[in-house]
Legacy VTK file of the C-alpha trace (Angstrom):
# vtk DataFile Version 3.0
C-alpha trace
ASCII
DATASET POLYDATA
POINTS 244 float
0.000 0.000 0.000
1.318 3.443 -0.936
2.492 5.663 1.895
0.756 8.975 2.549
2.655 12.211 1.983
3.135 12.564 5.747
4.587 9.058 6.016
6.789 9.634 2.967
8.160 12.838 4.473
9.231 10.986 7.614
10.756 8.125 5.640
12.617 10.447 3.266
13.915 12.567 6.147
15.162 9.363 7.784
16.895 8.476 4.525
18.751 11.801 4.525
19.933 11.120 8.079
21.054 7.614 7.033
23.064 9.046 4.144
24.621 11.511 6.586
25.432 8.693 9.032
27.109 6.696 6.254
29.152 9.694 5.098
27.290 10.040 1.814
26.607 13.744 2.333
28.432 16.575 0.529
28.054 19.796 2.523
24.686 21.277 1.357
24.805 19.604 -2.048
23.441 16.358 -3.541
19.855 15.233 -3.295
17.335 12.467 -2.713
13.792 12.752 -4.053
10.596 10.741 -3.828
7.339 11.037 -5.751
4.185 11.827 -3.813
1.477 9.153 -4.291
-1.434 10.332 -6.399
0.500 13.434 -7.447
2.525 12.199 -10.429
3.964 15.637 -11.143
4.995 16.365 -7.534
7.960 15.117 -5.536
9.833 15.939 -2.329
13.429 17.207 -2.227
15.790 18.590 0.413
15.891 22.328 1.166
18.911 23.893 -0.550
21.233 25.265 2.114
20.620 22.689 4.845
22.947 19.859 5.782
21.546 16.338 5.537
21.701 16.242 9.346
19.259 19.172 9.428
16.643 17.684 7.114
13.277 17.055 8.783
9.933 15.787 7.541
8.477 19.283 7.848
11.189 21.149 5.926
11.309 18.904 2.857
10.213 20.925 -0.167
7.402 19.854 -2.502
8.084 20.718 -6.144
6.502 19.965 -9.491
8.219 18.492 -12.522
9.041 21.994 -13.817
10.804 23.008 -10.609
8.024 25.165 -9.203
7.811 25.091 -5.402
4.346 23.985 -4.290
4.862 24.381 -0.537
4.710 27.523 1.542
8.392 27.382 2.479
11.288 29.810 2.961
13.650 27.380 1.233
14.790 27.024 -2.347
15.952 23.872 -4.129
19.233 22.941 -5.796
19.026 23.799 -9.544
21.286 20.880 -10.500
19.137 18.552 -8.446
16.030 19.677 -10.275
17.537 18.940 -13.693
18.597 15.420 -12.714
15.558 14.400 -10.713
12.826 16.003 -12.807
14.266 14.367 -15.929
14.198 10.879 -14.439
10.896 11.233 -12.582
9.215 12.381 -15.791
10.765 9.697 -18.004
10.605 6.778 -15.572
7.211 6.315 -13.866
8.694 3.333 -12.006
11.501 5.417 -10.472
9.627 6.746 -7.447
12.823 7.486 -5.520
16.155 8.797 -6.846
19.418 9.646 -5.074
22.665 11.228 -6.240
25.891 11.278 -4.203
29.503 12.459 -4.492
31.220 9.847 -2.315
35.013 9.580 -2.548
34.934 6.004 -3.827
32.071 6.692 -6.210
33.744 9.744 -7.717
37.072 7.919 -7.954
35.542 5.068 -9.955
33.565 7.585 -12.023
36.898 9.165 -12.979
38.455 5.860 -14.038
38.244 5.269 -17.771
37.206 1.636 -17.298
34.443 2.554 -14.852
33.265 -0.115 -12.423
34.783 -3.515 -13.067
32.549 -6.521 -12.505
35.128 -8.354 -10.409
34.107 -8.147 -6.754
31.321 -9.479 -4.532
29.242 -6.306 -4.824
29.904 -5.281 -8.408
28.827 -8.705 -9.679
25.385 -7.981 -8.196
25.189 -5.064 -10.641
25.929 -7.261 -13.663
23.945 -5.892 -16.646
22.252 -3.360 -14.337
24.673 -0.425 -14.561
24.545 2.548 -16.948
26.936 5.441 -17.630
26.441 9.107 -18.493
29.284 11.296 -19.769
30.244 14.439 -17.870
28.770 17.713 -19.150
29.686 19.973 -16.235
27.336 20.980 -13.417
23.929 19.602 -14.362
22.034 22.875 -14.689
21.403 22.703 -18.446
17.874 21.442 -19.214
19.133 20.180 -22.579
21.101 17.490 -20.731
17.883 15.840 -19.527
17.256 13.886 -22.727
20.793 12.520 -22.825
20.684 11.621 -19.143
17.482 9.596 -19.351
18.554 8.000 -22.638
21.772 6.780 -21.022
20.004 5.578 -17.876
17.426 3.643 -19.891
15.550 1.169 -17.702
18.441 0.603 -15.291
18.491 1.654 -11.621
22.234 2.223 -11.193
24.076 5.037 -12.971
27.665 6.240 -12.865
27.936 9.865 -13.924
31.451 9.913 -15.369
33.919 12.227 -13.574
31.038 13.158 -11.277
29.396 10.608 -8.973
26.747 7.949 -8.448
22.987 7.777 -8.917
20.445 5.125 -7.992
16.704 4.708 -8.502
14.049 2.511 -6.956
10.318 1.965 -6.799
10.463 3.180 -3.185
12.957 4.627 -0.706
14.260 1.316 0.720
14.850 -0.128 -2.755
16.718 2.991 -3.878
18.798 2.825 -0.690
19.888 -0.765 -1.252
20.688 -0.025 -4.889
22.920 2.869 -3.819
24.522 0.847 -1.025
25.479 -1.948 -3.425
26.896 0.518 -5.962
28.822 2.434 -3.309
30.261 -0.747 -1.752
31.299 -2.026 -5.183
33.191 1.223 -5.770
34.817 1.109 -2.323
36.086 -2.422 -2.917
37.447 -1.551 -6.363
39.420 1.392 -4.974
40.734 -0.784 -2.115
41.777 -3.539 -4.541
43.472 -1.050 -6.857
45.463 0.270 -3.905
47.078 -3.163 -3.442
48.595 -3.026 -6.904
48.014 -6.766 -7.245
46.286 -8.651 -10.106
42.524 -9.083 -9.768
40.941 -12.527 -9.836
38.200 -12.539 -12.518
34.597 -13.649 -11.981
33.028 -15.878 -14.612
30.170 -14.723 -16.836
28.120 -17.683 -15.579
28.249 -16.372 -12.010
27.388 -12.897 -13.249
24.352 -14.187 -15.093
23.099 -15.864 -11.893
23.787 -12.930 -9.567
20.243 -11.527 -9.513
18.780 -14.979 -8.877
21.183 -15.555 -5.986
20.404 -12.148 -4.479
16.679 -12.925 -4.467
17.372 -16.126 -2.534
19.474 -14.164 -0.032
16.651 -11.646 0.505
14.406 -14.474 1.766
11.203 -13.047 0.338
11.566 -9.574 1.875
10.934 -6.522 -0.303
14.168 -5.246 -1.824
15.962 -3.006 0.666
13.283 -3.199 3.355
15.286 -5.064 6.010
18.467 -3.067 5.406
16.753 0.319 5.381
14.670 -0.391 8.481
17.765 -1.557 10.358
19.432 1.793 9.718
16.276 3.711 10.641
16.502 2.017 14.046
20.135 3.135 14.292
19.181 6.735 13.459
16.375 6.612 16.035
18.995 5.766 18.668
21.024 8.818 17.659
18.506 11.579 16.880
14.760 11.371 16.205
14.428 15.019 15.163
14.081 13.998 11.499
10.454 13.111 12.317
9.573 16.723 13.212
LINES 1 245
244 0 1 2 3 4 5 6 7 8 9 10 11 12 13 14 15 16 17 18 19 20 21 22 23 24 25 26 27 28 29 30 31 32 33 34 35 36 37 38 39 40 41 42 43 44 45 46 47 48 49 50 51 52 53 54 55 56 57 58 59 60 61 62 63 64 65 66 67 68 69 70 71 72 73 74 75 76 77 78 79 80 81 82 83 84 85 86 87 88 89 90 91 92 93 94 95 96 97 98 99 100 101 102 103 104 105 106 107 108 109 110 111 112 113 114 115 116 117 118 119 120 121 122 123 124 125 126 127 128 129 130 131 132 133 134 135 136 137 138 139 140 141 142 143 144 145 146 147 148 149 150 151 152 153 154 155 156 157 158 159 160 161 162 163 164 165 166 167 168 169 170 171 172 173 174 175 176 177 178 179 180 181 182 183 184 185 186 187 188 189 190 191 192 193 194 195 196 197 198 199 200 201 202 203 204 205 206 207 208 209 210 211 212 213 214 215 216 217 218 219 220 221 222 223 224 225 226 227 228 229 230 231 232 233 234 235 236 237 238 239 240 241 242 243
């Protein structure tokens, strides 16, 4: 059953705090958005100027697909965030939640010409599920939207070359797990590269079975639900102000 806007605000605010806890924040930049049920053209985004640790359910900003602010709020929204998120929300009705981060490992892999190699425990789970988009500078040009969504296609994991990472999902927990897997894959690649040693390859047969094996591991739970809820409990132990 779809969450109400009030419930979505709390869950999205919790997600911002989780990203902050994991070190996936970037000062006041980057963004996570979620569509509002029954309002196809409206979604929630963080207030531009606040740290992720300051995001609360009540200060999330409601915007439409054209970037107009629907709420009565003193805050503005990140122009680059609007280009990225409005493009994907409009083109991908299934992508209810989208996140973009500038993590060290993610940006490092995004800068490598080969991109993410499918040669570690986490990257193999992204086999045939990862897209790339070439760098065009800060994403404030509306003309980039068409190229961005064309490159993303129907995938839920995107490396923005020389820039960072992006993940999508049909809800917040699914997006979170998609980002976590992509981020961990990048972290392991950077750690392996630092050893300077040869990398043991993974067979195509294992890659082709990776999604099937992941479904078995999830034991029937909705994708990302157990992982996301576990971190919500951790955030609740630290600071519940995101619910305000």
